[in-house]
Structures are given as structure tokens and as C-alpha cells.
N, C-alpha and C positions, 0 to 999 in steps of 0.2 A: 791492618793496624792503623793507629792514629798518626797524624802528621809528625808529631814530636818524636815518636818511636822510629818512624821512617828516616827522620833527619839524623838521629844519632846512629842509626844503622848505616847510613851513607858514610858518616865519618869513620865508623869501625871498618867498613869494607875498604875505604881508602887507606886505613892503617895496615890492613892485611895485604894490600897491594904492594907493600914494600918487600914482600917475599919475592917479587919479580925483580931480578937484577937490573933490568932496564929502567924500571920505575925508581928503584932505590938509588941509581947512579946518575939520574938526570932530573934536576930539580924542577925544570919547566914541565917535564912529562908528569912528575909527581903532582904538581899543582893542577894540571889538566885532569889527571886521574881523580884527584880529590873533588874537583868541581863536578866531574862526570858522575861519580858515585853518589854525591849528594843530590844532584839534579835528577839522576836516574832513579833514586829512591822516591822522588816526589812526582815525576812526570806522569805515571799512570793515573794519578788522582786529579789530573787537570780537569776531568769531567765534573768536579765539584762545582765548577762555575755554572753548570746547568741549573743549580738551585736558584740562581738569579732569574731564570726564566720562569719556572714554576715547579712545584713539588712533583707533579705527575711526570714531567720529563726527567727530572732528577732520579726519581725512584725507578723508572723504567730503564734508564741508561747508566746510572752510576755503577762503576766496577763492571761494565759491560765491554764494549768494543775497545776501550782503552786498556783493558786487562787481557785482551785476546792474544792468541798466538801470533798473528801478524803484527800487532802493536808491540809485543815484547821484542820482536826482531827489528822493528822500525824505529822505536824510541832511541836506542843507542846510536843509530846512524844519524838521526836528526841532531842529537846532542853533540856528537863529535864534529858534525858539520859546522855547528855554531862555535864550538870551542876552537876549531882550527882557524877560524877567522880572528878570534880574540887572542889566542895563544899560539903563535906560529912556531915552527921548528920543534914540534913535539913528535914523539913516536906514536902515530895515530893507531897502529894496531893494538898497542898496549892500552891506550886510552879506551879504545872500543871494547877490548876484552873485559876490562874491569867495570866499565859502564854497563855492558851487557849483563855481567854478573849481578850488578846492583838492581837493574830493572827486573831481571828474572826473580831475584829474591823478594822484591816488593810484591809481585803477584803471588809467588809461592807462599809467603807467610800469610797473605790475606785469605788464602784458602782455609786456614785453620780457624778463622773467626766464624761466628754464627751467621754473620751477614753474607760472607762468601763472595765469590766472583764468578763471572762467566768465562773462566780461563780456558775452556775447551773450544770457544768459538774460533773459527767458523764451522767446526765439525759438530758442535752441539751448543744450544743456548741454555742448557741446564745450568742451574746455579750450583756451584761446588762449594759447600760450606760444611766443614768437618766439626765445627763448634767445640773446640777444646781450649782455645785461647781467647780471652776477652779482647775486644778491639783495642783497649788500653790495658796492658798487663803491667802492673807496678814492678814486678820482679824483673821482667825483661828490660823495661826502660831503665830501671835503677842499675842493673848490671852493665848496660851500655855506658851510662854516665860514669860509673866507677872505672870502667876500662879506659874511657877517654881521659879521666882525671889522672889515672896512673900513667898514661902515656905522656901527659903534660908534665908529670913529675919526674919523667926520665926513664920509665920502664920501656923495654923493647916491645914495640907495638904488635909485631907478628906473633910473638909468644903470648902476649897479654890477651889479644883478641881470639887467638886459637883456643886457649884455655877457656875463655868466656863462652865461645860457641859450642865447645864440647859440653860444658855444664848446661847450656840452654838446650842442646840436643836431648840430654837425659831428662831435662825438665819437661820437654814435649812428650816424651815417652810416659813420664809419670802422669801427665794430664790425660793422656789417652786411657791409662789404667783407671784413673779416678772416674772418668766419664763412663767407662764400661761398668764400673761398680755401681754407679748411680742408675744406669739403665737396668741393671739386674735388680736393684732395689725397687725401681718403678714397676717392673714386671711382677715382683712378689706382692707389691701393694695393690695393683690393678687386676692382674691375671688375664684380662681380656683385651689388652691394648693391641691395636694393629699398627699404629704409627706413633713414634715417640720422638720428640725433640728435646734434647738436654743441652742447654746453653750455659756457657760460663758467665761468671760475674767477676767483679774486681776482687772479690774475697775468695781466697784460695779454695776453701771447702764448700762454698755456696754455689748452687746451680739453679737455674730456672728450668722448670719442667712443663711441657705441654704435650698432651697425648690425645689420641683418638681411638675409640673402640667402634664397634658397629653401631652402637646406640648413643654414645656420649662423648663429649669433649671433657678433658680433665686439665686443670691448671694448678700448679703448685710450685713448691721450692724443695730443694734437697740440701741437707747438710750431712756431709760424709755419706753414710748409707741410710740415713733417716729421711723419709719422704713425707711431706705434709701436702695434702691436696686441699687447696683453698676453695676452688670453684669447680662445679660439675654442671655441665649444660647438656640437655638432651639434644641430639642432632635432629634437626628438621630440615628437609630439602627446601631450598629457596623457591618460592612460588614462580611458576612459569606464566606470568601475566604480562600484558603489554607494558604496564608501568615498569616492572622489573627489567624487562628486556631493553627498554629505552634507557633506563638508569644505568644499566651495566655497560652501555655503549659510550657513556660519558668518559672522557680521557682520564679523569681522576680515579674513577672506579675501575676502569680498565687497567690502569697502571698498578693499582692496588692488587688486583687479581693476578697480574703477571708476576708479582713478588711474594705474595703471602700464601703459604701452603696450608695454613691452619687458621680458619676464621669462622665467626658466626655472624648472623645478620639480624637486624631489627627493622620493622616497618612501623612507622608512627604517623598518625593524623594530627597535624599541628593546628593550633587555634586559628591561624590565618587561612586555613583551607588548603594549605600545602601538605603534601605527603613526603615524608622523609624515609629514605632507605639508607641504613647505616651498616657498613661492614666493619667488623671489629677483629683485628689480629690478636690471637690468643697467646702469642709468644712473648709479649713484652709487658706483662702485668707489673705495675709499679704503684705502690701506695694505694692498693685496692682499686686501681683504675687500669684500663687498657688504652694507653695513649696513642697507639698507632691505628688510625681509622680512615675510612673513606665514607663520605656522606654526600648524598645528592638530594636536593629538594625539587619536587615536581609540582606544577600547578594542576588545576582541574582538567586542562587540555593536554596533560602529560608532557608539557614543555619543561625542560630543566631550567629552573630559576637560578640556582647556583649550586656549586659543588666544591668539595675540598678533599684532599688526602694529605696525610702527614702525621707528625707526632704532636699531639696536643694534650696538655696535662691538666687542664681545667675545662669544664663545660662552658664557662664564660668566654674563654679565649676561642673555643670552637665556634660559638655563636657569632663572635665578632668576625671570624674568618668567613663565615657563611653569609655575611651581609651581601646584598645585591651589589654586584660590581667587584666583589672581592673573592668570587668563587674559585678563580683559577690562580690565586696568589701562591 
């Protein structure tokens, strides 16, 4: 989920913690719990700072080790260690318990996004992405804001947030049912698909669709049970040439391949004598473009001149990113 939703979730979990008699009867412990749940909802996303280094590192590691099983267990210990220094004389077990719940729920809800997490590490580096809830879901965020507002207006927080999460639970079930209906509709439309990705959008009945058969890639959108295929690409194996092999070892392209399960490629000879290899993720079609790409430019000696990976929405911006000296931005 997005940072804003994680923030309001932290507050809601802090409100639910008042069901704990120790938290409810000890104001300093409640303050520590509220701080712990809010920080615990943000801590796993600390790897966002990797974007300051470059996109390749960010793409390869975001929602990776910081969302792993060991991290889920270690974050609460680190947080309560800091809180114990700032807020003495609190009931540390209760602070740890609710902070642990907050950290766990952060990673748990991220699993339901299309981006997913590597939540099974160290046992598996597989990306777990159920793709039923958009990274920012307006209904979930709004319900949390309403719950917090009702709390501020004097309603009982445990009751308020319990009812809210029961409603959200059934909302998740509904989203799974909608996704299943869309996948069925995609099958009726294509018949020969082997692999389908159905990803949510911010609009309730609208879904992104990317599929693969033995011979073609398909990209489209779905509304309710109606599927529109916008693009169809014949699958061609990427050439096993020395140029391609060198390009694919570039950190930007290597990071792209570690993340993207459905992509096509293009090789172009540019006017400057440079050869371009472009990998295009098919999951993120937007305004007739595919903004998530990885590009490498190689000279006649097969040296990589520059490269880039990330989300780019215009060709002009991509070319600026690919200027010499900006390849690993």
C-alpha cells in the first residue's frame, strides 16, 4: 500500500490497542503503542531510500529483505528499543505486541497489491503478488479516515475500528471474486492463454490485463466482465548474440529481468552508430504507452555506453535519461 494508507492504518491499529487493558489504563504505554504502530506501519518501506542511489538497486530490492520474515520479527524489537529510551516506564511487552501486529499487517496487506513483496524470504525469493487491491485504494483509505474522524468526535475506537476492519475484510473477498470473474472473461476472450496477470486500478470495476499464450502476448483492459484487447504481439525469442548477452548483464537490465515476468524486446540501430536493446514490461500500459522499460546502448565494440531502467512516460524524458553520464540515474 501507499505511505498515506500505512499511516492511517498505524493510527487505527493504535486505536484497536485500547482493547488491551494495560494499554487502556496506562497513558504513557498508550502513547508508546501509538508511536510504535505508526512507525511499525512505515518501517518496512525504509528501503524506498534506495531510489536515491539508482533505479536498478531500488527495483531489485524494494519490498525485498525489509519485508522478509526476519525483518518482520526484527523491526518491532528495533522500534521498541528506541521508544524505551524516549518513553521510559512503559509496559514494553504490550508496546512490542501491538508494534509487531502493525509491522506484520504492513507486509500482509502489501501482498494483495500487484507489485507484491518477497515476504517468504529467506525461504524463497519469489514475489508474492495477489493483485486484488491497488497500491492506493480510495475506499480503504477513506474508511480509515472516517474511522479516525469518528474517534476524534468521541466514538469508542475499539468498536469503530473493529467494524471498519470487518467491512474491509468482506471488501477483500469481493475483490477476489471480481478478479476471478475477470480472469474467466479473459479466458473466454483468448481461449489459448497460458499465463494471465489481472491487476487492479483505482477504479473499482476497471482492471489491467496482460496475458501470454504459446505464440502471442496480449494487453488490454477489463470492465466488469467485458475485456478489450488493445495490443497483440507475436512472441519472438530474444536473440542469443554477444551484444544481447553483454546488454543483459548490465545492472539496469538485470534488475528489470529480476522483476518483470511479462515483457517484450526491441533492438534498434541508431543514427549515431549505437545499438539499442529495449525491454518493455507489458503490465503497465498507460495512455497507449508502456512506461516501465529497461534500455541499454552499446557501441560498435559492444561496450555499454549508457543504460536506464524505470518508469518513463515520454520518449523525450527517456532520451534525456540515456544521455552519457546519466545512464545509472
